[in-house]
C-alpha positions in Angstrom: -3.4 5.7 -17.1 -4.3 6.4 -13.3 -3.3 9.4 -10.9 -2.4 7.8 -7.2 -3.1 9.8 -4.1 -2.4 8.2 -0.5 -3.5 8.9 2.8 -3.7 7.4 6.4 -0.2 7.5 7.6 1.3 9.2 11.1 2.9 8.6 14.2 1.3 5.5 15.7 2.9 3.7 19.0 3.9 0.0 18.7 1.6 -3.1 18.5 -1.1 -0.4 17.0 -2.9 -0.3 14.0 -3.4 2.0 11.3 -5.3 1.9 7.7 -3.6 3.9 4.4 -5.8 4.5 1.6 -4.8 5.0 -2.5 -7.3 6.8 -4.1 -7.2 6.2 -8.1 -9.1 8.9 -10.3 -10.4 6.0 -12.8 -11.3 2.8 -12.4 -8.8 0.1 -10.8 -11.1 -3.1 -11.8 -8.1 -5.0 -14.4 -5.2 -3.0 -12.5 -3.0 -5.2 -10.2 -2.1 -2.6 -7.1 0.9 -3.0 -5.0 2.2 -1.3 -1.6 5.3 -0.6 -1.4 7.7 1.2 1.3 11.2 2.7 1.6 12.5 3.3 5.3 15.6 6.1 5.4 18.6 4.4 3.9 17.2 1.6 2.6 15.9 -0.4 -1.1 12.1 0.3 -2.0 10.5 -2.7 -1.1 7.2 -4.2 -2.1 4.6 -4.8 0.9 1.8 -5.8 -0.7 -0.4 -7.3 -4.1 -3.6 -7.4 -5.4 -4.2 -8.6 -8.4 -7.6 -7.9 -10.5 -8.5 -11.8 -9.9 -9.0 -11.0 -6.1 -5.8 -12.6 -5.2 -3.3 -10.9 -2.4 0.3 -11.9 -1.5 2.3 -10.4 1.0 5.8 -10.2 2.1 7.4 -12.4 4.7 8.3 -9.2 7.2 4.4 -8.6 7.3 2.3 -11.7 6.7 -0.3 -11.8 9.1 -0.4 -8.4 10.4 -1.3 -6.5 7.0 -3.8 -6.4 4.5 -3.8 -5.2 1.8 -7.2 -4.4 0.0 -9.9 -2.8 -2.9 -12.8 -0.8 -3.1 -13.8 -1.0 -6.7 -16.7 1.0 -6.5 -14.6 4.0 -4.9 -11.6 2.9 -6.6 -9.6 2.9 -3.9 -7.1 0.5 -2.4 -6.6 0.1 1.6 -3.2 -1.7 3.0 -4.7 -2.4 6.8 -2.2 -2.9 9.6 -1.5 -4.2 12.4 0.5 -5.2 15.2 2.8 -2.4 13.6 6.9 -2.5 15.0 9.4 0.1 14.1 10.7 -1.0 12.2 7.7 -1.0 9.7 8.6 2.8 9.8 8.6 4.1 5.9 7.2 6.0 3.5 4.9 3.6 2.1 3.4 4.3 -2.0 0.8 2.9 -4.0 1.4 1.4 -7.3 -1.2 0.3 -9.9 -0.1 -1.4 -13.2 -2.4 -2.2 -16.2 -0.7 -5.6 -17.2 -2.8 -4.8 -20.6 -1.0 -2.1 -21.1 2.3 -2.1 -19.7 1.5 1.3 -18.0 2.2 1.7 -14.4 1.4 5.0 -11.9 2.9 5.5 -8.6 1.5 7.5 -5.2 3.5 10.6 -4.3 3.5 8.3 -0.7 2.4 8.7 2.7 4.8 8.7 6.6 4.7 6.0 8.2 6.3 6.6 12.0 6.1 3.7 14.3 7.4 4.6 17.8 6.5 5.3 21.4 
């Protein structure tokens, strides 16, 4: 079971960009990797998914603005956030899921604040 550490959060102006990183302690070659977010007073929502087969999917609210990618050599997953909006403000969490075992891991989260 891998351990995950997110980084890259911070304060960004509306319309700006930010790249989040999720570094895993071990191989994520066969893992499905996901980014979730949770805004104050709201439920955690799925933002983006990257499968081991190379496919990606996104929530409608971020489609066309966010891109999930993975660097298999570095065991790291990224979330490129472009054209950010105030409603993107949330704590962003990385999740790793290994389909063969059902094991799942979460990172500690990184705060993203979109404000002028």
